[in-house]
GULUMLUM-937921 format. One line per field, with one value per residue (C-alpha): x negated, y negated, z; residue in one letter; residue number from 0. Coordinates in pm, whole numbers, plus 50000, padded with zeros to 5 digits. Layout:
<lumzas>
x <- X_...
y <- Y_...
z <- Z_...
r <- A_...
k <- NUM_...
</lumzas>
This chain:
<lumzas>
x <- 02680_02762_02697_02720_03035_02973_03223_03227_03065_03321_03320_03354_03666_03492_03421_03787_03897_03668_03776_04150_04107_03932_04194_04478_04337_04173_04359_04145_03805_03747_03591_03244_03326_03348_03617_03906_04065_04378_04321_04674_04829_04983_04806_04992_05069_04930_04989_04673_04693_04430_04298_04049_03690_03510_03139_03009_02874_03044_03124_03318_03408_03458_03608_03669_03716_03396_03148_03340_03324_03053_02985_02843_02689_02704_02412_02346_02498_02432_02427_02389_02016_01989_02259_02364_02469_02597_02880_02810_02808_03145_03298_03168_03340_03668_03629_03968_04134_03961_04049_04411_04383_04251_04536_04798_04645_04639_05004_05124_04957_04957_04577_04425_04108_03965_03929_03913_03725_03911_03701_03821_03642_03632_03423_03231_03218_03171_02903_02548_02633_02630_02611_02776_03144_03432_03444_03086_03217_03455_03390_03281_03561_03638_03872_04004_04061_04063_04110_03939_04021_03739_03677_03430_03296_03167_03436_03387_03759_03861_03859_03847_04140_04260_04569_04729_04557_04776_04929_04596_04504_04454_04414_04347_04035_03932_04031_04225_04354_04282_04653_04740_04635_04744_04752_04799_04935_04846_04987_04730_04838_04557_04644_04501_04347_04134_04448_04464_04117_04228_04469_04192_03969_04246_04306_03932_03886_04175_04017_03675_03811_03984_03945_04291_04137_03943_04245_04463_04229_04258_03952_04074_03892_03625_03450_03579_03393_03642_03894_03896_04158_04298_04555_04645_04665_04696_04615_04296_04232_04060_03890_03700_03578_03570_03348_03346_03081_02994_02907_02548_02415_02592_02436_02771_02841_03135_03448_03452_03760_03972_04134_04477_04611_04313_04360_04732_04645_04401_04659_04916_04661_04578_04948_04974_04656_04633_04937_05049_04973_04619_04559_04683_04467_04168_04257_04264_03925_03747_03899_03956_04186_04015_04172_04139_03814_03725_03363_03460_03660_03374_03371_03746_03723_03443_03648_03951_03740_03561_03888_04050_03753_03748_04118_04215_03927_04156_04407_04131_03984_04324_04372_04016_03934_03582_03508_03314_03617_03863_03661_03715_04091_04104_03900_04142_04446_04290_04183_04540_04682_04421_04497_04870_04819_04585_04839_05114_04892_04854_05218_05186
y <- 52480_52402_52690_52714_52895_53009_53050_53412_53504_53523_53868_53998_54175_54515_54463_54386_54703_54913_54736_54769_55136_55201_55011_55200_55551_55535_55753_55774_55872_56237_56366_56298_55939_56019_55845_56054_55934_56041_55952_56063_55757_55536_55204_54870_54602_54280_53923_53713_53334_53146_52796_52605_52675_52344_52310_52124_52234_52413_52178_52194_52025_52207_52122_52269_52099_52246_52143_51859_51774_51872_51881_52164_52243_52604_52710_52432_52188_51846_51483_51144_51166_51518_51519_51724_51521_51249_51468_51390_51020_51064_51246_51005_50721_50917_51094_50981_51139_51473_51467_51410_51715_51917_51798_51887_52235_52296_52197_52380_52710_52679_52687_52626_52433_52494_52860_52847_52657_52517_52497_52318_52423_52259_52184_51856_51755_51458_51232_51327_51660_51897_51856_51986_51994_51748_51713_51575_51258_51176_50991_51215_51383_51682_51948_52156_52528_52698_52685_52939_53005_53159_53216_52989_53265_53584_53851_54178_54252_53928_53889_53536_53466_53223_53003_52820_52491_52363_52082_51905_51608_51232_51104_50747_50877_51102_51415_51645_52000_52259_52344_51986_52090_52364_52713_53057_53399_53746_54078_54357_54720_54886_55222_55076_54741_54690_54627_54282_54179_54032_53797_53680_53615_53430_53193_53140_53049_52803_52629_52630_52452_52188_52154_52091_51889_51642_51624_51520_51223_51126_51304_51533_51820_51838_52165_52361_52626_52905_53039_53166_53436_53538_53773_53897_54269_54436_54109_54047_53779_53915_53666_53696_53451_53449_53201_53109_53200_52837_52771_52872_52778_53074_53414_53581_53885_53812_54025_54242_54233_54544_54724_54767_54974_55208_55256_55322_55574_55745_55756_55908_56166_56261_56309_56527_56731_56776_56999_57208_57524_57412_57312_57648_57829_57630_57724_58094_58071_57874_58020_58385_58496_58256_57980_57631_57468_57103_57205_57350_57048_56938_57278_57258_56919_57036_57339_57127_56873_57148_57324_57004_56915_57268_57280_56917_56779_56731_56534_56321_56253_56158_55905_55771_55893_56004_56242_55978_55748_55998_56206_55966_55968_56347_56372_56144_56342_56680_56542_56426_56764_56947_56756_56795_57172_57172_56985_57229_57526_57398_57300_56921
z <- 64705_64343_64107_63729_63614_63259_62978_62854_62526_62247_62088_61733_61609_61619_61992_62060_61880_62101_62420_62351_62258_62590_62790_62622_62645_62990_63240_63553_63691_63773_64094_63950_63860_63489_63282_63154_62830_62643_62278_62187_62352_62087_62065_62082_61829_61976_61861_61841_61852_61657_61723_61511_61614_61646_61578_61881_62218_62506_62795_63120_63446_63777_64114_64456_64795_64937_64665_64502_64132_63882_63508_63298_62962_62845_63066_63318_63562_63409_63521_63354_63430_63288_63023_62721_62416_62657_62788_63155_63071_62895_63195_63460_63276_63289_63622_63752_63447_63505_63874_63778_63551_63845_64066_63804_63754_64128_64159_63847_63934_64315_64342_64685_64598_64945_64840_64461_64192_63892_63575_63260_62939_62601_62294_62308_61942_61716_61571_61663_61826_61526_61149_60836_60933_60927_61304_61294_61129_61413_61737_62021_62208_62429_62287_62580_62526_62866_63244_63467_63832_64037_64406_64589_64810_64650_64658_64470_64495_64321_63944_63805_63578_63311_63302_63014_62931_62646_62859_62921_62702_62717_62363_62474_62646_62356_62545_62316_62325_62056_62063_61967_61615_61378_61530_61374_61469_61340_61458_61488_61496_61693_61539_61215_61322_61011_60807_60972_60856_60525_60704_60935_60634_60448_60741_60794_60429_60453_60752_60592_60285_60496_60872_61026_61310_61098_60865_61160_61203_60837_60695_60418_60242_60512_60597_60896_61094_61162_61413_61771_61822_62161_62309_62656_62729_63068_63243_63044_62783_62472_62238_61915_61653_61275_61091_60724_60465_60392_60753_60689_61034_61190_61247_61300_61084_60858_60849_60540_60320_60336_60042_60200_59911_59942_60317_60271_60001_60239_60520_60284_60170_60531_60611_60300_60360_60738_60770_61065_60867_60783_61145_61276_61024_61152_61511_61416_61247_61518_61834_61726_62011_62255_62459_62322_62431_62377_62327_61989_61873_61647_61477_61431_61263_61034_60929_60836_60644_60451_60371_60245_60026_59883_59805_59745_59537_59236_59446_59594_59250_59111_59394_59380_59732_59825_60114_60310_60294_60434_60682_60972_60924_60896_61217_61402_61287_61378_61716_61790_61689_61900_62220_62162_62139_62440_62652_62555_62643_63001_63034_62997
r <- M_K_K_H_I_S_Y_P_K_I_Q_Q_F_R_N_I_I_S_T_I_N_R_E_V_T_F_I_K_L_D_E_N_G_E_A_I_F_D_I_N_I_K_K_P_I_L_T_F_K_G_T_V_K_L_H_G_T_N_A_S_V_C_Y_N_D_V_D_G_F_W_I_Q_S_R_K_N_I_I_T_I_E_K_D_N_A_A_F_A_F_F_V_E_G_R_K_D_T_F_L_E_F_I_K_S_I_S_K_K_Y_N_I_D_T_S_K_Y_T_I_S_I_Y_G_E_W_A_G_K_G_I_Q_K_G_V_G_I_S_K_L_E_K_G_L_Y_I_F_G_I_K_I_S_K_I_E_K_D_D_N_F_N_S_Y_W_V_N_S_S_F_L_S_D_K_E_N_N_I_F_N_V_E_D_F_K_T_Y_T_V_D_V_D_F_N_N_P_H_L_A_Q_N_K_F_I_E_I_T_N_E_I_E_E_E_C_P_V_S_K_A_F_G_L_E_K_E_L_G_E_G_V_V_W_A_T_E_F_K_G_N_I_H_R_F_K_V_K_G_E_K_H_S_V_T_K_V_K_K_L_A_E_V_D_V_E_K_I_N_S_I_L_E_F_V_D_Y_A_V_T_K_N_R_F_E_Q_A_I_E_N_I_F_V_K_E_N_L_D_I_K_K_L_G_N_L_I_K_W_V_I_S_D_I_I_A_E_E_T_D_T_M_T_K_N_G_I_E_P_K_E_V_N_K_Y_I_S_N_K_V_R_E_M_F_F_E_S_L_N_K_S_V_G_L
k <- 0_1_2_3_4_5_6_7_8_9_10_11_12_13_14_15_16_17_18_19_20_21_22_23_24_25_26_27_28_29_30_31_32_33_34_35_36_37_38_39_40_41_42_43_44_45_46_47_48_49_50_51_52_53_54_55_56_57_58_59_60_61_62_63_64_65_66_67_68_69_70_71_72_73_74_75_76_77_78_79_80_81_82_83_84_85_86_87_88_89_90_91_92_93_94_95_96_97_98_99_100_101_102_103_104_105_106_107_108_109_110_111_112_113_114_115_116_117_118_119_120_121_122_123_124_125_126_127_128_129_130_131_132_133_134_135_136_137_138_139_140_141_142_143_144_145_146_147_148_149_150_151_152_153_154_155_156_157_158_159_160_161_162_163_164_165_166_167_168_169_170_171_172_173_174_175_176_177_178_179_180_181_182_183_184_185_186_187_188_189_190_191_192_193_194_195_196_197_198_199_200_201_202_203_204_205_206_207_208_209_210_211_212_213_214_215_216_217_218_219_220_221_222_223_224_225_226_227_228_229_230_231_232_233_234_235_236_237_238_239_240_241_242_243_244_245_246_247_248_249_250_251_252_253_254_255_256_257_258_259_260_261_262_263_264_265_266_267_268_269_270_271_272_273_274_275_276_277_278_279_280_281_282_283_284_285_286_287_288_289_290_291_292_293_294_295_296_297_298_299_300_301_302_303_304_305_306_307_308_309_310_311_312_313_314_315_316_317_318_319_320_321_322_323_324_325_326_327_328_329_330_331_332_333_334_335_336_337_338_339_340_341_342_343_344_345_346_347
</lumzas>
């Protein structure tokens, strides 16, 4: 029986930071099923690839040998009789092309379509679908951005996965690929991920001023919507979107610009202020001949912050650093030093 296979919700950058941090620091589950994390693990530098985010409507086609071929909007299976912006009508007129796509995917990735469903996702965009961007002035077309492989029968031990879709396109049939157009790359150091925000904003502003997709079709200086960024880490695809300020129809919170010089100044100050001697003095005051106990970590952090503010106010003032700006970074450094000491005390 045909079932709707939805495209996952695209996250915000802040969500990706949290997810990557959890994936990096997760160690195992304890005997009570509680997660054990090691926050001292150094986080990776990941390269994100950006493709132009097109303002249209999510669309897809699916196939397996059991249920055959079907067409989807974001939330429903659709037909010519019950269509969404004439996408089903578009696909039915090019069904042979889409079936060839399915065949090529099956062969390329060795997919047994008697057991698995192949879903091809894209943005259905063009005249009459959305307004206010350059792509809205073009003829309707599908812009492919993903292929998902899922199991026909429910299987809790099987995780659906994604394969590369950049080879799929048929321009004569108005089927394009988002990677046929300009793409971007940004490296994100997840030890200080916010330092990448300005680059994301810069690229978004560039696309907003002139959409690379509509420009490729001869329409210059047309408004673009934004960028979808993606990377793979530990077998998972992580995506987030950034939209421009002028794209007023969105409700997405915009990325805030980051003062890189200020953050670097804060990091330098933390290295200067959170010394081994200050940390050991804090240990002596909080644990007074007791063994280290994670339950008192909060007290330890508060002691160090208070001591730094008391003794380094002049340095902070000179560098234009306020306590609320630096407390988080001090906390992180003290936490790292605490767990390093705790591990040594138990012989790890």
